[in-house]
N, C-alpha and C positions, 0 to 999 in steps of 0.2 A: 701561584693563586689560581689561576684559573680551572689547575687539574684538581687543586682541593674543591671549589666550588660545582665543578662536572662531578666528583666522586658523591661532595654532599648530596646532588641534587639527583643522582642516579638513587643514591640509597631514597631519598624522600618517595622518586616514583615508585620504583618498588615496594618498599613495605608501606606505602598506600593501599596501591593494590594487593597487597599480600592482607593487610584490615579490610578491605572489601570480602575478599574471598570468606574471610572469618566468618564474615556478618552475614555473606550467604549463605552459610554452614548453619550457623546458628537457627535462622530463620527457616531453613528445613528440618531443623532436627526431629519435628513428627512425622516428615514426611516420608512411607514407609520405602515409596519407588525410589529416592536420593542417593548418591553416594558422594561421600564427602570430598571436595576438591582439594587438594595442595596447590600452592602456586610454587612452580620449583625456579630457586634463586640462586646463581652463579657469580662468581668472580667473571667481571668485564676485564681481558686481559689483551693487550696491546703487545703483537709483538714486530718489531722493525729488524731487519737485516742489517749491521754493520761491518762495512769493508774496510781494508782488502784480504779479511783474513774468513770474510763470509759469517762474522758469528752473532745471536740474535740477542736480542736486549729485550726482553719482558716490561711491558708498563702498566700497573694494575691503574684501572679508570673504574673500579665502584663497583654497583651491581646490576644485574643484568634478569632482567626475568623469558623465562627459557617456557614457557603457557601453563595450562593449567595440569594435573596431572591428578585423576583416579583413584581413590584407594580402595583397588579391586582386584581382584586375582581368580579367574579365569576356570581355573579349579574348583574352588570354593562356589563360585557361581552358579557351575555345574550341576557341585551335588545340592544346592539348593535346589537344583530345578528336577532335577529326577525324584527329589525325598517329595517334591510339593506334588508332584503328578502320580507321587504312590500315595499320600495322603489326599489328595482330592480326588483319586478314585476312588478309597479306601471309602472316603465319606458318603460318596453317591451310592456304592452300593450296600452302604448300612441304608440308609435313607429310605431307597426301596424294598430294602427286603424286608427292615421294618413295616412297610404300608404294607406290603403283601402277606402280612401275616398278620396285621390289624384288620385286613379287610377279610381272612380267613375265619380270622377267632373274635366271634361277636358275644362272648360270654354265654348266660346263660339262654341267649339265640343262637346259638351258633350250630352249627350242622351236627358235628358230635350229641348236642345235648339233645337236639330234635329227637335222633334218631333214638339214645338214648329211651326219653319218655315213651316213645311211638311201639319199642318192642316191651317197656314197662309195664306200658298198658296191657299188647297183648297178652302179658300174663295174669293182668287181672281180667283181661275179659276171659282167657280157657277157663279163670272156678265160677263166672257167671256168664256162658254164653248168650243168655236171654234176656240180660239185661237190658237196653234197650240207652239208657243213659249212657253206661260203658263203651256202645256200639256206639255210638254217638261223637263219646270222647277218643273214639280208636280213629276214626276219619277223620276227625279235626285235629288227631297228630299225625298222622299221615300228611296231612295241605300243609301241616306248620313244616316238617320237615323239605316236603317240597318245597316253600316259599321260601326258607330261609338258603334252601340249595342255589335256591334263583336269586336269591338276593344275595350268595355269594360269590356266584358266576357273572353278576352283575357288575363288581366290588372288584373284581381282577379284570375284569375290561377295561375298568376307570381307570385302573394304574395300567393296564398297557397305553390307552391314549394318554394319558398323564405321563409317561416315559417317552413316548415317540415326543409329544410336546416338548419336555424337554430335553428331549437331546438335539431337536428343534434349534431351540433356543440357543444351545451352545455352541452347534455348528454358525449359527448367526455372530457368537460372540470370536470363534476361530474366523470368521471370514474376515470381520471387522481386522482382528489382532496382524492379518495377513494383511490385507489393505495400509493398513498404519506402518507395517514394516515396510512395505517395498515403498513408502512416501517418504521414510525414516533413512533407509538406502540411497533414494538418491538424491537427498537433503546433504547426508553424510560425506558422498562424492565431492563438493564446492565447497565443504565446511573445514577453516584452519585447522592442521592439526596445533593440540592446546588452548585451541578457543575455547569461549564459554559456550560459545555456537554448539560446539564438537561434546563436550563433556553434556551438555543438555539434549545433543540427540540419543548420546550413547546411552543415556538413561531411559529414553523411549524405547529405542531398543530393546534394552534389557525387560524394562515394564513386557512387550510385546509377545518375547520369548516367555516370557514367565506363564503368560497366558496361554501363549500357543501350546507350551510342555503338559499344561497343567491339566490337556484335554485328550492329549495323545500323544505318542510318542515318535513325534518327527525327530529328524534327522539336521542336525544344526552345524552350519558350516561358516568356519569368518574368510573374508577376503579384505584387501587391504583397505585402511582407513576407517574398520571395524561393521563394515556390512556382511551383513549376516542373510545365508543366502537357507532354505530350509525345503525340503524333500520328504516325501515318504511313500514307501511304495516305490519304488523307484521312478516317484514320479517330483518334478520340480513343484514346488507349492509360491513359492515366492524367487523374484530376483531381481536387478534391479529397479526399480520402478514396474514393475509387473507380479499381478498376484491371482492366484487362479481359487474360484471358491470349490466349497464341498458343498454336497447334499445329502439329505435322508430318506432313503427308501426303506418305504414301511408297508410289511406286508397282512392281509390283510390277518393273518394269525397274530400280528402284533411283534413279532422279528422285525429286527431293525439291522441298515445296511447302512454304510457308506459310500458317498459316489462321488465321480467328478465328470463333467460332463457326462456321457453314456458310459462309463467303465467305473465297474464297482471294486472297493480299495478292500483289499486283508483289511482285518478286524484288529486296531490298536491291541496293546498289550496293555499299559499304562493309559493312568489319566481316564477323566470323567467319561469321552463318550466311549473307552470301553470296558468302561464300568454300568453303562447306559446297557449298550448290546447285549454284556450277559447279563444283567438284569429283566431287560427283555425277552430274552430265550428263557430265563428263569421263572417268570412270571408265566409265559406262555406253556412252561411243561406243567405249570398247576392247573392253566384253565386246562390244559388236557387233561390232566388227572382227577379233575373234579368231574369232566365231561363222561369220562372210567366208572366210575361211582353214580352217577348220575341214573346209566346205560344199564351198568349191574343193577343197581335198586329197582330197575323199572322188570328185569328181568325176572329177578327173585319172587316179589310181589306181585307180579303176573303168573307166575308158575307155580305159585302156594294158593293165588287164585284158582288158577283151573284144574287145582289137584284136591279141591274140596266143593260140596255144594250149598249150595243157600237155602234157607226156609222153604225155595219153594220146590226144591231138590232137583235144582239144575247148575249145572258147573259153573264154576263163578266167572263171572266177567272181565277183562283187563281195567285195574282200577288206576295205571298211569299211563302214560306216554311221552313219549320223549321226539322232537321233530328234527331234533339240532342237536343245539350244545345241550350245558345244564340250566341254562335259561332257559332252555326250551317245554323243561319237565312240567309237566302239566296232571292234574287230580284230573279223571275223565270223570269220577262220578261220587257223589255226597250223602246217596242214598244208605240208609241202615240195610237195606232188605238184598241189597248187591254185596253184602258181606259171603264169603263161603267159609262160614266156621266147620260147618259139618264136612265129617269126613264121609265119603262114598258106602261106609259100612252101617252110616246111620248114628255113630257116637255125635252128639248133638255140638261137641266140641274137640274131636277128632282133628281135624286142619288146625284150628289154632293152635293146639296145643304142640305142631312142626313149624310153628313162625320161628319159634327158639333157634334152630338149626340153622337158618341165615345167619345168626349173628358171628359164625366161625371166622377163621382166616380167611376166607373167601369175601364174606359180607361188607356190606357201605361202612359202618362202623369199624372196622379195620381199615379199607381204602381210604377212612378218611383220617383214621390216627395216625396210619405211613403221609397221608398229604400233610396233615400240621406240622408232622416230626422234622420230614423232610424241608418244608418252610425255615424251623426254628433252628435246624442248624445252620442251614444256610445263614440266616440272621446270628446267631451265635460269631459262625465264623467270621463275617462281615466286620462287627465290631470289637472283634480281639484283632484282627487285621488293625485297622481304626489304631488304638489304639498303640500299635506297635509302630504305625506308619507316624504316626504324631510324636513320638520322642526319638526318632529318625531323624524326623524336619523340625524337631524342634535344635536336636545337637547341629546340623548341618544351619540353621539360620544365625545360632549362637556362635557357629565358627567360623559365617562369614559377616557378620555384624560385627565382631571386632574388631574386623579391618575397613568396612564399609559404612558400619554406622557413625552419625556425628554421637563426640562423647562431648558433651558440653562444659564438662571439668577442661579437660584438653582445649578446647575451644577459648575457655577463658583464659588457661594459661597462655597460649597463642596468641591473644589479643592483647594482654597483657606484655609481653612479650617484642609484639611486631608494636606496642603502643611508643613503648622503651627503644627499639631501633630506630622509627621514622623520629621523634624528639633527637638521636645523636646524631642522623643525619642533617637536623634543622641546627642544631647548635655547630656542624662542621661549615655551613653553609656562613653561619654569623658570625663564624671566627677566621673564614678567608673573608666576609666583608671587611670586619673590621681593620682586619691587618691590613687589609688592603685602603682603607680609608689612613691609617698609620703612616702607609708607605707615604699615598700623595699628600699627607699635612707635610713630609720632609719637606717638598719641594713648595 
């Protein structure tokens, strides 16, 4: 009877824990960082030696629990981290490529529209070179183009500042994840295998690894008890209880690089930090191209002016000045009398007619088209990459979640199954008690 009682008691204890495990799974069904738990159950067998022939006798003593098991697969988890890094990086590239494109394309007030308006006004002025109203409008159109170039340069400069700020925020999140992972590693050393504490710590570890992988392609290795070590570019970033912090080095031109201590790290190839570094470089390139456009426009307009004569019969003075980048482009004079519309031969519209020659492949309009077109290609490429990465990440998550996520239908079935098993164990105890009472009643 004592064996029957112990069998029933062990079953009641085991299935009570199993029911508790199911309830924890259900309560975390909406937690994306939770991995479903299973309670490992096994037969409790006792082996005894029997002399003199050294035979062995096995006695079954009920049910024993061998700790919790997390429903996880390291290959599926690695696949989700890899595709997640690609998706997060592509989304980051798309966001900043779109921002740079919007900074350049401002509709009817963008540089291209203002340059087109300026050259069109020049054609009108060539037909009526003595019309003072057209002259004033021509100067206003030059000023409009200058202001639009100034604004585009300021917009791109702001984008550079925002990318730097975003990189600093991402590095701060990365460093926090490193610190959390180091602390988790330390706790994992003392956690008992199969315990709820170990399972919770492993969930925290995987969450930190996902955060790190989304930002850069770190190298992950695992040691005993699930401890994760992180390195990058030959530099250890986290070990048991120890973590190192990354930094962001921003140059004056808007480009950025990652540092650790006084050393500069190689640029990552995946993740949001890789995308931010690439976006900063692309935006810096657009700024340099806009500076080149402004410099070319200054040379073209001032050369055109110098080739003609004003109404006073003198060579036209410079109309534009550039004391740095495109943001410093300025109109020097708004006086209609400073316009050199006539040619040195005396034709009143001789020089203004030659203005159309600056609209060719080496002119400002063509340069602007190249800038906008190049940025549009970058944006479209990033959008296509995002769509492809999203599909791959969804497939990886679906494969991982089919194993690791909580299925309420399955948990409901387990709840019924373990409840019935618990009731059966309780019934075994009741039968054993009633049998013993009947035996005692005989005496």
